[in-house]
Phi, psi and omega in degrees: 000320184297316187297319185295318188295314185293329181282339188239005179287345177253006179274106179309319179293332177293314186284331171292327177294318177300310185301311181300306180311307184294316184295322177289332176290336179274314183298313187293310184296325176297314170306324185289340182296335181276349193282152170280186174273143175283164186305324185269352186298283192302326185269353183220297192296312178305311185292321176297316174309313176291325183294319179296312183302315184293325172305312177285336176283336178260019177063025180095357183292313179273105185260022182304322183300351175269345187245349187284107179056217175248024187285352173298338182273359171250155175284322175058030182303314181303322180295317179294311184299312184288325171306307182300316182295321180293321187284320183287328179265356177065038184271124184283316177281081186304337187277346174298309174302313184290323181287319175298315181296320177295323180292323182288325173298310181296331172296318182295330169300315183294323181290319184297318182296320172297326180284323175295313181295326174293318182299326186263323190230006174104182181290325175300316177293325179289321176295318178298318184299314183294321174299312183300319181290313179298317180270021173263104189307313181301312180296323183290316178299317179288342178286342177292321193203023180264106189276349177243320186280324181289304178310321184287320178300317174305311188299311184301312184294323177293328176292321183293320179296316174302314178304313180296322168304313179302317185282327174293328186266337188303135011269358174259078181284133188283155173302318188282348172291317176299322177294311180299322181288308184301316181295316183293318182291323177296311188294322175299323175290324186285350179258317172212146183292343176295346175305339181295345171310325191295330173305316177294307183304313184299313176300318180289312181297327180289317180300314179296323176303310179296331173288328180290318179303311178304314177304307188295323173298321177296323180284328174301313181295312180301324177295343180276353178279137172234153174287136179248339179191158181255130172233104179078232175269336190251136177281138173270130186258153178231136176285116176290311176206119187267124183282143173253123187263136174230126012273164184291162179300316177306314182285333170299315176304312181295316179297320179292324178299312181293322178299309184297323176295319176300312178301315184291319177300309186297312185295320181297315181281340172289320187292331184264007175303319183259018188237092193294320185299317180290325180300329180280346173205086189301331179261296190301314190279324175297317179292320180295315179303312180298318179297319185286326179280335176291329178235067180292127184261007178288124187246125177227131184287133184244140180262117185216125183059037177078008182226144176279131179227133170291148187298342173279000182232015171302141182295165186295332191270011183303302177305305189298320184291321181286329177296319177300312186288336192244010181257133173306135186301330180299324185291316176296318176299315184292323180295320179294319181302326181303323175302334188258337193231065171118346184299323196261013175294145187311315188273000185242344186297324177299313185284321172306315177302318178292322175290323162308315177296320182290338171276315186279324187302310189296316176301314175301317182296319179301311182301313186292320181276349185052051186285160181273113175241163181190181184049058176069208182251031179301321178300335178246033174296343184287341178280351190278320177301325170304319178295323180297322180297312177302313179302317174307311176300325180294306182297324179299313183296322179296309178302316177305317188293311185299319185298315187288324181292318179292315179297334183271355172075033179293132182313135174260165177302156177318311182297319183284329179294316180301312180298323186289331179301328180270005180272161175297165183307142182293164180296164178308152185313312186284354178249348183300314181296320177296323177291316174293326172300318185287318187299305179305318180295321181296312185293310182301313181301311177308315183296318177291319176297321177299324176285336174279352189310315185285321168299329174295303178305315182297314181298319180292317186277329184246021176301134009259024183268036181302332182284351169274072186233127172231125188292149188294327184306327183249026171112334184059212185291331180303322180276329191282327186298125182074006179241331185223159174300132182253270181278064184290341188251014172055036178302335191280352181295331177301305184294325175302312184298318182295316175296321181294323183292334184264334191242353186298141179260165175300160177303154174285129179274133177246163181298155182302132168217126184302341182268003185234118174246097184301147179276153178279355182245164176281118184271121182255112174261144185196154169260010168238083183292323184299317181283324179294326181288326183293308187287353176248016187296332180281352191232028180293348176283341181252326184241150170229137179258142182214156178275134167202148173271157181300326182268016173232018183300335190279353186259004184218166171272141178195158179246322173224148175238138175245122190215101160305154189279000175303134177086000176269141177317129172297329179294326174293318183291323183275358184271103187296340189272338186246348180219138349308152177302159182297332183257028170287136182237350174195141173237153175243125194239154169235124179049038175082006175253132175293129175248348174210145181218157173243128183242152182245138183262081188279326185242115184254035178288332189286328178292309180306318180297319182286322176300320175294326174295321178296321182290322179290323179293322177293323180295319172058024174224150175248047172280200186302311183294312177298324176296319176302313180300321180290317182298319186287325174300312180295322184292321181292321180294319185292329180283316178299324180288334182280341176282315184212091180297345183264008180293099183294321176298328180289321176294326180293316182297321173307308182303310180303312188298312188286334178290323175293332176269004179067030176264080187283337179294325175287330175299315183299322185291320194270336172300310181297320182298317183292316180295331177301321183258342180226087186298337181244037174289118189283337176290306188293324178300315180298319179294323179297319172299313178299326180293316176297323176291322179287334177266013170088007177254080187291325183300313166297326182291323175303318182288321178293317179298319181296320178298318181293323174303321175299323176289321176217102183297350181246016180286094193293329186296319180296325174291320181299318177298315181296318183305317184297320180290320180295320180297312186297332186260000186045046170268077185293329175304301181304314183293327180288319177297319177297316178300322183286332174289338176288327177294317182297331180275000181066028181238013185302141186061024184291329172264007165087007183217021185286336174294315176294334180290326179283322180297310175306319178300310181298318185292331176290342179263004168114005180279142170286158186311306186301317181285336177288315178297316177304310179292325180300315182296310183304312182294316180300315183297316183293334180281320174306309177308310183294334181269006176062029174267088184297318180300312177295321175302312180296326183291307186288318183296318181298318183297320180297304183306318185295319186292324178297316182298322180299314187287326177292000000 
């Protein structure tokens, strides 16, 4: 330590490293205090943290943690730790603890990146790497409140740092290196079962290290060979002195093997201490968890390239493109620079190669396995810190190269020489190298910070929504709005609730209606109830929160609505006539674009119309009372339309109302009105196809139903409409393809009778019932297998096998 201090106490970059590390350690937790809650926190993570604590406190009697959602497959250690702290300390605002802890883990990743870059390229590289990661808005924003991806990313990069220390010290590895490796691998496993990837990293890097050692030893002996005589074209070489290396490669392999196995085994069992499901079956349940996470079946519609696509159907380049669009261009430039300035030096290529692998492999593997990802690239945030380290090394390498070139007096281009000829005489000989070095360092640092100008501006102007970032090189928010997901993690609900608490007016009084009983509270509608409920928890006497989709608002009572724009049709977002809505009272924006809005329900005619329509449907008669209900419904619909002609939910109610009255021309009128402002609305498109079917034009109906399926490949009503037409035409080939496409899209039997549809189809073609069921089960099982739906395949294959055995 004394030697280290003597060598670095006058090194400016050493002190800058300390300053950056300490300042980011303070800044991140403070910045996290302003953040909202992420989408998974209140509805899942907080609850599972409590479930796990309850499991331990009840000595295993409370097993809720095994049945809540799919979270038994996760370790959830950050949630367990923060829940324990909140309970023991009696902290009411539990998210302060959660976000500060999360931010400190994000800082740990920044520190690890700095230490890795320092180990490879010195303190300057470490400073640059830390700044590049801290000033990456996507990473920074997630560091505030992402309780899964940031802890996992931090654990992975700390483990990589531990591996680098291990290889640098090997075969005499220090005790603290073992501690770093064990704790980081254990923490990764305790967050996600995918932390076991670090075992593979360690094994692969170790193999490459031993291969590198063998090559270096072989090369060292070859350098001792000299040519002694010429025979033909090839010289005959003689070994002057062959070195003997100790320990031997075999002993190095054995030593590395037992060390690695020891580290991984201890880390594994330490990592499952806060993971009840893994503790109950350290092998079986962990393998099951890995399989469940590798084939995650949660399907979410994502806005990508201006189109809604389900997460199981996103193109292969989904992750690479989003990484490209949302990463500061400085990071890419720095990483590319490292290819030319230092990466292939003898002492650096091994570590640089490991970093490139840690960045590229996870993305490549997800593409190769067609894994289910969504919500941007947050699931692979752990691959980003290695890229930041490479970028820091690249900028540092560029500066080092420039210093060497200028000090060596390499001839400059004529323009530069001419400019220098007019400058004053150079500084004294003894100070010139120092001035050159300072100048190049300043210019190189300025270059990097200049390239980071836009991310820095974004962080300052748009805090705490740093993670809603798209780099200007590829169009920024101008290109992203309406084309890609923005506030997909619902950070904005906090600001929306705070605005509402300050500005909400009493509920609007509507005329007396026997079907409507107004609430004595302000009803807040949202599709993310957990976070809105949390932020209004201290004002429950005034507010009540209820679930509603944006496109279903006319079907429920509400006074204010809080809606991040995630899930809203991009054509609606881009239509300035319809968005922001006419009843919008407040927006939360990033770079001038609304990412969340609050609407007020001033006219409740749409609600009353829906209530009267529901009563009409229940009554099922058009006698005097039924006619009054119909007239009342129509009048209310018209009144609601006059207040907001772009109320998409109201327009849907029009279609349903006139369809119930069998007035298909009126249905078509409102279908056209809705499609005029929302050309890709799947409900209106479906009703358009339904209109053509009801009016006898099945050819047009087929085409429109197909268009509807293109808009939403899982819209089951459109499949049902097509199936009816194919059945009426006895077009069994088309019907079979349609039904099996539902299997491919994982919506088979969504309406409850698709198996019977297939059996009916086969029977109409001459099969008896047993053989029709057998063929149906076999076809369905094969398609589920092709779609990699293990559960569906096993279910229908078992039914097929049993029926086949009975028939035989």
